[in-house]
Every structure is written in C-alpha cells, then in structure tokens.
C-alpha positions in Angstrom: 28.8 7.9 -14.7 31.7 6.6 -16.8 29.9 6.8 -20.2 33.0 5.9 -22.2 33.6 2.7 -20.2 29.9 1.8 -20.4 29.8 2.3 -24.2 32.9 0.1 -24.6 31.4 -2.7 -22.5 28.1 -2.5 -24.5 29.9 -2.5 -27.8 32.0 -5.5 -26.8 28.8 -7.4 -25.7 26.9 -6.4 -28.9 29.7 -7.8 -31.1 29.7 -11.1 -29.2 25.8 -11.4 -29.2 24.8 -14.3 -31.5 21.2 -13.0 -31.8 20.6 -10.4 -34.5 17.5 -9.1 -32.8 19.2 -8.3 -29.5 22.3 -7.0 -31.4 20.0 -4.5 -33.1 18.2 -3.6 -29.9 21.5 -2.8 -28.2 22.7 -0.8 -31.2 19.6 1.3 -31.0 20.1 2.0 -27.3 23.7 3.0 -28.1 22.7 5.2 -30.9 20.3 7.1 -28.6 23.0 7.3 -25.9 20.4 6.2 -23.4 22.8 6.0 -20.5 20.3 5.1 -17.8 19.0 2.2 -19.9 22.6 1.0 -20.7 23.6 1.3 -17.0 20.7 -0.9 -16.0 21.4 -3.5 -18.7 25.1 -3.7 -17.7 24.7 -3.1 -13.9 25.6 -6.8 -13.4 25.4 -10.2 -14.9 21.9 -11.7 -14.5 22.6 -13.6 -11.2 22.5 -17.4 -11.3 21.2 -18.8 -8.1 19.3 -21.8 -6.7 16.3 -20.7 -8.8 18.6 -20.6 -11.9 18.0 -17.4 -14.0 15.0 -15.2 -14.4 14.7 -11.7 -15.9 13.2 -9.4 -18.5 13.9 -10.4 -22.1 16.3 -8.0 -23.8 19.9 -7.3 -24.8 22.7 -7.1 -22.2 24.1 -9.3 -19.4 21.4 -8.2 -17.0 18.6 -9.5 -19.2 17.4 -12.9 -20.4 18.6 -13.5 -23.9 20.3 -16.1 -26.1 23.8 -14.9 -25.3 23.2 -15.3 -21.6 21.6 -18.7 -22.0 24.4 -20.0 -24.2 27.1 -19.0 -21.7 25.0 -20.3 -18.8 24.6 -23.7 -20.5 28.3 -23.9 -21.3 29.1 -23.3 -17.7 26.5 -25.7 -16.5 27.7 -28.4 -18.9 31.3 -28.0 -17.8 30.4 -28.1 -14.1 28.4 -31.3 -14.7 31.3 -32.9 -16.5 33.6 -32.0 -13.6 31.2 -33.3 -10.9 29.0 -36.0 -12.4 31.3 -38.7 -14.0 28.5 -40.4 -16.0 26.9 -37.2 -17.3 27.9 -38.0 -20.9 26.1 -41.3 -20.7 23.0 -40.1 -18.8 22.5 -36.8 -20.5 20.4 -33.8 -19.5 16.6 -33.2 -20.1 15.6 -29.9 -21.8 12.0 -28.6 -21.5 10.3 -25.3 -22.2 7.1 -23.5 -21.7 5.3 -21.4 -24.4 6.6 -18.0 -23.6 8.3 -15.6 -26.0 11.7 -16.9 -27.0 11.3 -20.1 -25.0 11.7 -22.3 -28.1 14.9 -20.5 -29.2 16.4 -20.6 -25.7 15.6 -24.3 -25.3 17.2 -25.1 -28.7 20.3 -23.1 -27.8 20.5 -25.0 -24.5 20.3 -28.4 -26.2 22.8 -27.3 -28.9 25.4 -26.3 -26.3 25.0 -29.5 -24.3 25.3 -31.5 -27.5 28.5 -29.7 -28.5 29.9 -30.4 -25.0 29.3 -34.2 -25.6 26.3 -34.4 -23.3 23.2 -36.0 -24.8 20.3 -33.5 -24.7 16.9 -35.2 -24.1 14.7 -32.6 -25.7 10.9 -32.1 -25.4 10.0 -31.1 -29.0 6.9 -29.2 -27.8 6.1 -27.1 -24.7 5.5 -29.0 -21.5 4.6 -28.2 -17.9 7.5 -27.7 -15.6 6.5 -30.8 -13.5 6.8 -33.0 -16.7 10.4 -31.9 -17.1 11.1 -32.6 -13.4 9.4 -36.0 -13.8 11.6 -36.8 -16.9 14.8 -36.4 -14.9 13.9 -39.4 -12.7 12.1 -41.4 -15.5 15.1 -41.2 -17.8 17.8 -41.3 -15.0 19.2 -38.1 -16.4 22.1 -36.3 -14.7 20.2 -32.9 -14.7 17.5 -30.9 -16.5 16.9 -27.4 -17.7 13.4 -25.9 -17.9 13.1 -22.7 -19.8 10.2 -20.9 -18.0 9.4 -17.7 -16.1 6.5 -19.5 -14.3 3.8 -16.9 -13.5 5.8 -13.7 -14.3 4.5 -11.1 -16.7 5.0 -11.7 -20.5 8.2 -9.7 -20.8 10.0 -12.2 -18.6 11.7 -15.6 -19.2 13.9 -17.9 -17.1 16.1 -20.9 -16.8 15.5 -23.4 -14.1 18.0 -26.2 -13.3 17.3 -29.6 -11.7 19.8 -32.1 -10.4 19.9 -35.8 -11.1 17.8 -36.5 -8.0 14.9 -34.7 -9.6 15.0 -31.7 -7.3 16.0 -28.1 -8.0 19.6 -27.3 -7.3 20.7 -26.2 -3.8 24.0 -24.8 -2.5 26.8 -25.4 -3.2 25.7 -26.5 -6.7 24.5 -23.0 -7.5 27.9 -21.4 -6.5 29.8 -24.0 -8.5 27.7 -23.5 -11.6 28.0 -19.7 -11.3 31.8 -19.9 -11.0 31.9 -22.1 -14.1 29.7 -19.6 -16.0 32.0 -16.8 -15.1 34.9 -18.5 -16.9 33.0 -19.1 -20.2 34.1 -17.4 -23.4 32.0 -14.8 -25.1 28.7 -16.1 -26.4 29.6 -16.1 -30.0 32.5 -18.4 -29.3 30.5 -21.0 -27.3 30.4 -24.2 -29.4 27.1 -25.5 -30.8 25.8 -28.5 -32.6 22.8 -27.9 -34.9 19.8 -30.2 -34.3 20.7 -32.2 -37.4 24.3 -32.5 -36.3 23.3 -33.4 -32.8 20.8 -36.1 -33.9 23.3 -37.6 -36.3 25.8 -38.0 -33.4 23.1 -39.2 -30.9 23.6 -36.1 -28.8 20.2 -34.5 -29.6 17.4 -36.9 -28.6 13.8 -35.9 -29.2 11.7 -37.3 -26.4 8.8 -39.5 -27.4 5.2 -39.2 -26.2 5.9 -42.2 -23.9 7.6 -39.8 -21.4 4.5 -37.7 -21.1 2.3 -40.8 -20.9 4.4 -42.1 -18.1 3.9 -38.8 -16.2 0.2 -39.0 -16.6 0.1 -42.6 -15.3 2.3 -41.5 -12.3 -0.1 -38.7 -11.3 -3.2 -40.8 -11.8 -1.6 -43.2 -9.3 -1.6 -40.4 -6.7 -5.4 -40.5 -6.3 -6.8 -42.0 -3.1 -10.5 -42.2 -3.7 -10.1 -43.3 -7.3 -13.8 -43.3 -8.3 -14.2 -39.9 -10.0 -17.6 -38.3 -10.2 -20.3 -38.0 -12.9 -21.9 -35.2 -11.0 -19.1 -33.0 -9.7 -18.8 -29.9 -12.0 -15.3 -28.6 -12.4 -14.0 -25.4 -14.2 -10.3 -25.4 -15.1 -8.1 -22.6 -16.4 -4.6 -23.0 -17.9 -4.0 -19.2 -17.6 -2.7 -19.1 -21.2 -0.1 -21.7 -20.2 0.9 -25.2 -21.1 -1.2 -27.1 -18.5 -4.5 -27.2 -20.4 -4.2 -30.4 -22.5 -2.5 -32.2 -19.7 -5.0 -31.3 -17.0 -8.0 -32.0 -19.3 -6.6 -35.5 -20.2 -5.8 -36.3 -16.5 -9.2 -35.3 -15.3 -10.9 -37.2 -18.1 -8.9 -40.4 -17.3 -9.7 -40.0 -13.6 -13.5 -40.0 -14.3 -14.5 -36.4 -14.2 -16.5 -35.9 -17.4 -18.0 -32.5 -16.2 -14.8 -30.5 -16.7 -15.3 -27.1 -18.4 -12.2 -25.2 -19.5 -12.0 -21.5 -19.5 -12.0 -21.2 -23.2 -10.3 -17.8 -23.5 -7.3 -19.1 -21.5 -7.0 -22.8 -22.4 -4.5 -22.5 -25.3 -0.8 -21.5 -24.7 -0.2 -17.9 -25.5 2.9 -16.1 -24.2 1.3 -12.7 -24.6 -1.3 -13.6 -21.8 -3.9 -11.5 -23.5 -6.6 -11.7 -20.8 -4.4 -11.1 -17.7 -1.6 -8.6 -17.1 0.0 -10.8 -14.5 -0.7 -14.5 -15.1 -0.7 -15.5 -11.5 -3.9 -16.9 -10.0 -3.2 -14.9 -6.8 -3.3 -11.6 -8.5 -6.4 -9.4 -8.5 -8.5 -10.0 -11.6 -6.6 -13.1 -12.8 -9.5 -15.4 -11.8 -12.3 -13.2 -13.2 -12.9 -15.3 -16.3 -12.8 -18.5 -14.2 -15.4 -17.2 -11.9 -17.6 -16.1 -14.7 -17.3 -19.5 -16.4 -18.0 -21.3 -13.1 -21.2 -19.3 -12.4 -22.4 -19.9 -16.0 -22.0 -23.7 -15.6 -22.8 -23.8 -11.9 -19.5 -25.4 -11.1 -18.7 -26.9 -7.7 -15.0 -26.5 -8.0 -12.5 -24.2 -9.9 -9.0 -25.4 -10.5 -6.4 -23.0 -11.9 -2.8 -23.6 -13.0 -0.2 -20.9 -13.6 1.4 -20.7 -17.1 4.0 -23.5 -16.5 1.5 -25.5 -14.5 3.6 -26.0 -11.4 1.1 -24.1 -9.1 -2.5 -24.6 -8.3 -5.3 -22.3 -7.1 -8.6 -23.6 -5.9 -12.1 -22.0 -5.6 -14.9 -23.9 -3.9 -18.5 -23.2 -2.8 -19.2 -22.3 0.8 -22.4 -23.1 2.7 -24.2 -20.2 1.2 -23.4 -21.4 -2.3 -20.9 -18.7 -3.1 -17.6 -19.5 -4.7 -14.7 -18.7 -2.4 -11.0 -18.6 -3.3 -9.0 -20.8 -0.9 -5.7 -19.6 0.4 -2.6 -21.5 -0.4 -2.4 -22.6 3.2 -6.0 -23.9 3.2 -5.3 -26.0 0.1 -2.1 -27.3 1.7 -4.0 -28.2 4.9 -6.7 -30.0 2.9 -4.3 -32.0 0.8 -2.0 -32.8 3.7 -4.8 -34.0 6.0 -6.4 -36.0 3.1 -3.1 -37.8 2.2 -2.3 -38.5 5.9 -5.7 -39.9 6.8 -7.0 -41.5 3.5 -3.7 -42.6 1.9 -1.9 -45.9 2.3 -1.0 -46.4 5.9 2.8 -46.0 6.2 5.1 -46.6 9.2 6.6 -43.1 9.1 4.8 -40.7 6.8 6.6 -37.4 6.3 5.1 -34.0 5.4 7.0 -30.8 4.8 6.2 -27.1 4.5 8.1 -23.8 4.7 8.8 -21.4 7.5 6.4 -18.8 5.9 3.6 -21.2 5.5 0.9 -22.0 8.1 1.9 -23.8 11.2 -1.3 -25.9 11.0 0.2 -28.7 8.9 2.7 -29.3 11.8 -0.2 -29.5 14.3 -1.9 -32.0 12.0 1.2 -34.0 11.6 1.8 -34.2 15.3 -1.8 -35.2 15.9 -1.6 -38.0 13.4 1.9 -39.2 14.4 3.6 -38.1 11.2 7.1 -36.8 10.7 7.1 -33.0 10.0 9.6 -30.4 8.8 9.7 -26.7 8.1 12.3 -25.6 5.6 13.3 -22.3 3.9 11.1 -20.8 1.2 11.4 -22.6 -2.1 10.4 -26.0 -3.2 14.0 -27.1 -3.7 14.3 -27.2 0.1 11.1 -29.3 0.5 12.3 -31.9 -2.0 15.8 -32.1 -0.7 14.7 -32.4 2.9 12.4 -35.2 2.0 15.2 -37.1 0.3 17.6 -36.5 3.2 15.2 -37.8 5.9 14.2 -40.8 3.7 17.9 -41.7 3.3 18.8 -41.2 7.0 15.7 -42.3 8.8 13.6 -44.3 6.4 10.7 -41.8 6.5 8.3 -41.9 3.5 7.5 -38.5 2.0 3.8 -38.2 1.2 3.2 -34.4 0.9 4.8 -31.0 0.7 3.6 -27.5 0.1 4.4 -23.8 0.2 1.8 -21.1 0.7 2.5 -19.6 -2.7 0.3 -22.2 -4.3 2.9 -25.0 -4.6 2.1 -28.6 -3.8 3.3 -32.1 -4.4 1.8 -35.4 -3.4 4.1 -38.4 -3.2 7.3 -38.8 -5.2 6.1 -38.8 -8.8 7.9 -35.5 -9.1 10.3 -33.8 -6.7 9.1 -30.3 -7.4 5.7 -28.6 -7.1 3.2 -30.0 -9.5 0.1 -28.1 -10.4 -1.4 -30.7 -12.7 -0.9 -33.6 -10.2 -2.2 -31.4 -7.3 -5.3 -30.5 -9.4 -6.0 -34.1 -10.0 -5.7 -35.0 -6.3 -7.9 -32.0 -5.3 -10.6 -33.2 -7.7 -10.2 -36.7 -6.2 -10.6 -35.1 -2.7 -13.7 -33.3 -3.9 -15.3 -36.5 -5.2 -14.5 -38.2 -1.9 -16.2 -35.3 0.0 -19.2 -35.6 -2.3 -19.5 -39.3 -1.7 -19.6 -38.8 2.0 -22.2 -36.1 1.8 -20.0 -33.0 2.3 -18.1 -30.4 0.4 -14.5 -29.3 0.1 -15.1 -26.4 2.5 -17.2 -28.7 4.8 -14.1 -30.9 5.0 -11.9 -27.9 5.8 -14.3 -27.0 8.6 -13.9 -30.5 10.1 -10.1 -30.0 10.1 -10.4 -26.6 11.6 -12.6 -27.7 14.4 -10.2 -30.3 15.4 -6.9 -28.5 14.8 -7.8 -24.9 15.2 -8.9 -22.1 12.8 -5.7 -20.6 11.3 -6.0 -17.5 9.2 -3.2 -15.8 7.5 -2.2 -12.9 5.2 0.8 -11.4 3.4 1.8 -7.8 2.9 4.5 -6.8 0.4 6.2 -3.4 0.5 8.0 -2.5 -2.8 11.1 -0.4 -2.3 12.9 -0.2 -5.7 16.5 0.9 -6.5 19.6 1.0 -4.4 17.9 3.3 -1.8 15.1 0.7 -1.5 17.6 -2.1 -1.0 19.3 -0.1 1.8 15.9 0.5 3.5 15.0 -3.2 3.4 18.4 -4.0 5.0 17.8 -1.4 7.6 14.3 -2.7 8.5 15.6 -6.3 8.8 18.5 -5.2 11.0 16.3 -3.0 13.2 14.0 -5.9 14.0 17.0 -8.1 14.8 18.5 -5.5 17.0 15.3 -4.6 18.8 12.7 -7.4 18.5 9.3 -6.5 19.9 8.2 -7.9 23.2 4.6 -8.0 22.0 2.7 -7.2 18.8 -0.7 -5.7 19.2 -0.9 -6.7 22.8 0.0 -10.4 22.1 3.2 -11.5 23.7 6.1 -12.6 21.5 6.9 -16.0 22.9 10.0 -16.7 20.7 12.2 -15.0 18.2 13.9 -17.0 15.4 16.6 -15.4 13.3 17.3 -17.7 10.4 20.4 -15.6 9.4 22.1 -17.4 12.3 21.1 -20.8 10.9 18.5 -21.4 13.6 16.2 -24.4 13.3 19.0 -26.4 11.7 18.5 -24.6 8.4 21.0 -22.9 6.1 21.4 -19.2 7.0 18.8 -17.1 5.4 17.7 -13.5 5.8 14.5 -14.2 7.6 13.2 -13.3 11.1 10.1 -14.8 12.7 8.2 -13.9 15.8 6.2 -16.7 17.4 3.1 -15.3 19.3 1.5 -16.6 22.4 -1.6 -18.6 21.3 -0.1 -20.0 18.1 0.2 -17.1 15.8 3.3 -16.0 13.9 4.8 -13.0 12.1 7.6 -13.6 9.6 9.6 -11.1 7.5 12.0 -11.5 4.7 13.3 -9.7 1.6 12.1 -11.1 -1.7 14.8 -13.0 -3.6 13.6 -11.9 -7.1 11.9 -8.5 -6.6 12.7 -5.2 -4.7 10.2 -6.0 -1.9 10.2 -6.8 1.7 7.6 -9.5 2.6 5.6 -9.8 5.8 3.7 -13.0 6.6 1.0 -13.1 9.3 -0.8 -15.9 11.0 -3.4 -16.0 13.8 -4.9 -19.1 15.4 -8.4 -19.1 16.8 -10.2 -21.9 18.6 -13.9 -22.1 17.7 -16.1 -22.7 20.7 -18.1 -26.0 20.8 -21.1 -25.7 18.5 -20.1 -22.2 17.4 -20.8 -21.5 13.7 -17.5 -21.5 12.0 -18.2 -18.3 10.0 -18.6 -16.5 13.3 -15.3 -17.8 14.5 -13.7 -16.9 11.2 -15.0 -13.3 11.5 -13.5 -13.0 14.9 -10.2 -14.5 13.7 -10.0 -12.2 10.7 -10.6 -9.2 12.9 -7.8 -10.2 15.2 -5.5 -10.9 12.2 -6.3 -7.4 10.8 -5.4 -5.9 14.2 -2.1 -7.9 14.3 -1.2 -6.6 10.8 -1.9 -3.0 11.7 0.1 -3.2 14.9 3.1 -4.8 13.1 3.1 -2.2 10.3 3.3 0.5 13.0 6.4 -1.2 14.4 7.8 -1.5 10.8 7.4 2.2 10.3 9.1 2.9 13.5 12.0 0.8 12.2 12.4 2.7 8.9 9.7 1.5 6.6 8.2 4.4 4.6 4.6 5.2 5.4 
C-alpha cells in the first residue's frame, strides 16, 4: 500500500472539506495512521448512478458528507444548465427525510443551486419521498433532489435525483451528471448562496403547505371504493420515518376513523431506536406493529419505511391470525383491484419488474390490459409507462416491484407508500362491504389465475474476492445454463446482459420453468450480494382448500430453492 500517496490524498481532501466535523474526523484517522480505514474512505469516489448517491455518513470521497453533496450538486446544476434550456426559470425541488445530516445536506443542495442561478424550491420540513416526486410535476420543475437513504440503517444517507418528467433519472442522464461532477472544483471552492441571500434574489423559495395539500388531494383521488369504513380497524407504523402525519391525515380524510398508530414509531427519529434495520421486510421490524394490532384487534396493518415510499401489509387469514403479505401478493391485489374496479379505460397499462411475480402479467392478459416487465428499479417502471403512453396512447394505472414498491395512477411517477397505503385501505373497505377480507379477495384471484409463491435468497460476499466470486457465478450460469432445476425443465433462458426482452443491458439471468415458475439471479447494485429470486406456480384443484394448495406449493418452492443452491455451489458459490 502506498501510504505516502494515501496520506497526501487524505490531507488534500481534508483541507477542502467545508464541514468542521468531517474535517476533524479525517484528522483523527490520519493521526492514528489507520491505513485500512483511509484506504476504504479513498478507495473511490462514491459512485453516482441512476439511484443517485447512497453511502455511510463520514469523511472522504467514498462516504456521504457535505463535501460530496456540494460537488455533486454543482455537477448536477451545470449538467441541467447544459441540457435543460429553461432550468433557470423552472427551478429544482429540494426535499429531505429526517435522517442524521439530512437537513444540512438539503440546505447545501439548495445553496449550490441558488449560486448557480437555478431557483431552489425547498421543503422547509422533512417530507416523504413521494411528496418530493409529486412536487416536480405540480410545480413543473426541471428536476428534484431528495436527500434520503430510504430504509437503510441509521449510519447511511443518500441523494436521489428526479428529472422534469417526475421519474428518477435513467441513462444516459446518470453518466452525463457523473461526468459533470468529475469536473467540479474542490468542495470548499463550490459557490454557495446563504438562505437569506437566496431568498433575497428569489433563488431560494420555501414551499408552502399548498404543495403538500395538493399531494393529499391527488392521492385521495386514487381511491376506487371511496366510502371508507367505520368498522375496519387499521394499525399503521411510520417506522420512525416521515410518513406518520401524512398517512394519518390521508386515512382520516378517506373515512377510516379506527386507525391506531404504533406510538413508539410514529414520530420521525433518524436513530431508529426500536429497529436496527428500518425495513418492514427485516426480521423483527414489524414486532411492535404486530403487538399493537393484537392489542386493538386490528383487521389490517400498514407499514411505511422511513421515507414512506414503500408499503408493507399484514392482514388476518381465515383462522384470524395476522399474516404478512409478500410484496408480490400486495402487487397482485392492488393490480387486480385497479384493473377490475377502476374507471374503464380503452388501454389500461400495468408494469412490474423482471424479478417480480409473473402473475400480474397473467392477470393483465386475462383482463385485456397492456403489460410490461422492466429492469429492477422504479425508474424503469415510470419511464416505460411514459414511453408507451406517448407512443401508443396506453393509460398507466398501476406499477409495482416485489421490494414493497407500488404506485397507483399518475399522481407520482415513483413508488408511493402513502398513496399505496390509502388504496390498500380502500380495497379492504371494499372487501368488507362485499362480505370478504383482503386475504379472501387474494384467494379469489389465485383460484382464477393460479397460486404463485415466491422467495428470495441473498448471499453476501464482501470485498474484492467476493465481487470476483459473484462475477464467476454469473458467468458460470451463462456459460452452462441448467437443462432442469430440481427435476423441472428449464423452458427458456433469458440473459439480460445481451439486452434481451428489449431492455437495456443488465447483469441478470433468468430461467423460465415448465409450468410457470422462474429463477432469476443478479448481483445487488448497492451491497456485496448476489440475489436469487424464485417463483413456483401451483393450480389449486376445484374445491380444494387453498391452504392445502399453498402447503403443496411452498413444499415445491423449497425443493426448487434447494436444488438451485446446489447448482450455485457447483458454479463457485461458497457453501
């Protein structure tokens, strides 16, 4: 290791760091000559991609900090001025969640835009990510920045960029922005306007409550049943995030008076004191919600993640037990509900991702709706919806990804956990009015379109050696795809690296199985993991109790997973 060169780079960065806290942090690491820590902090610049930035808070270019955000914003501002002629008229929206340093990072973002002559439309208080996405369209802004790390642990923060169409950026915008960032001067040389200077020049514009009120009206218009319920009991958790007040108000306005918040998690708190990993999918994250639901005998549990762009759902089964629905089950419920109970449209359009269940496609074909599968990430869902509407006149009504992301209609062009929670409550009230339950409705869908069960397995392989192993596994499956998995014939192989399916090239391989199942593998874009997605389709016999069919399907799914993991180990995955 070239410790002399590393020290020189670190000292240069420290001197240009505008934040006294991270300056001191880096000085302490240098004083201790902690070369492993320094090497990690300076291994690379935190990569700007289609998801923007996300990383651990701390000093150095491979961390989230004020220096990185100032330089990123300057690059983004200059790219916008070069590519969007009216950006200095339309301005850029700036929103933030309630995480540690979110306020400072958002203020730095607005200050840089203002210094670049671009009006910053600033939310003065923390807001859900979908509210920032909504504001882009509502204000006809040229772009938006949302400071958030979504459902990551408390030591993380991030920087998400939206384009003027309301959707997250896609290539080649990400490459153009990254190139512009690379040319930016050191952080302490990036021009800034203070809030007072920006306001005086009309370049820092604090957004009024009217914008949030418009968002609430827009999501209230997404309801289909529109009658609420005085008897449906709902428990809601904000998971220490920013969705609490918004969801409570939306549910109240929609006619759901029996909403009980999880008190310990309702107020924003970037420390996330009751959960280590504030993601509803993580083991233990829903324990307080479940306890509250049992105490008040709730029919339905709705959970947002900390920036309120995701939704998790629990509902009672036929035995009265609360069961966590999978992301695919929620997607199937909402998709079917919107297609069958919504306003009849000439060409309704639904979209999901290549790692989500294939069941939405079967429903779409059965109901004569347009359907697409896109790459993982909601940016692809939103942009595909816009593309088909422009080219073919389709009307986008619903999109989802299995990682708890959903959007109904076009109020926002990103996943919206608050809007989805409202529509799920509306769906539950509709079920109640017709004498059934949420899971009873799901059974109706599964009897008609098949019982699809799925699972995901992640294998963490850290470091350079892990990255090499992940590459080797992917290449081995490409070079030698299995003819069958667990005795089920592989009916088709799709290598998305080759741009198959008309999608941009992506490091994903999928094996379609005879009978309707699928196995998909891909490396994570944000963590040192390889991810495997499994799906099995079972057809319940006429009159067969669905729990019996589900038990059979789950057993076959487990066998499929075991068989595939054997193949993965043969191709280099550690045991």
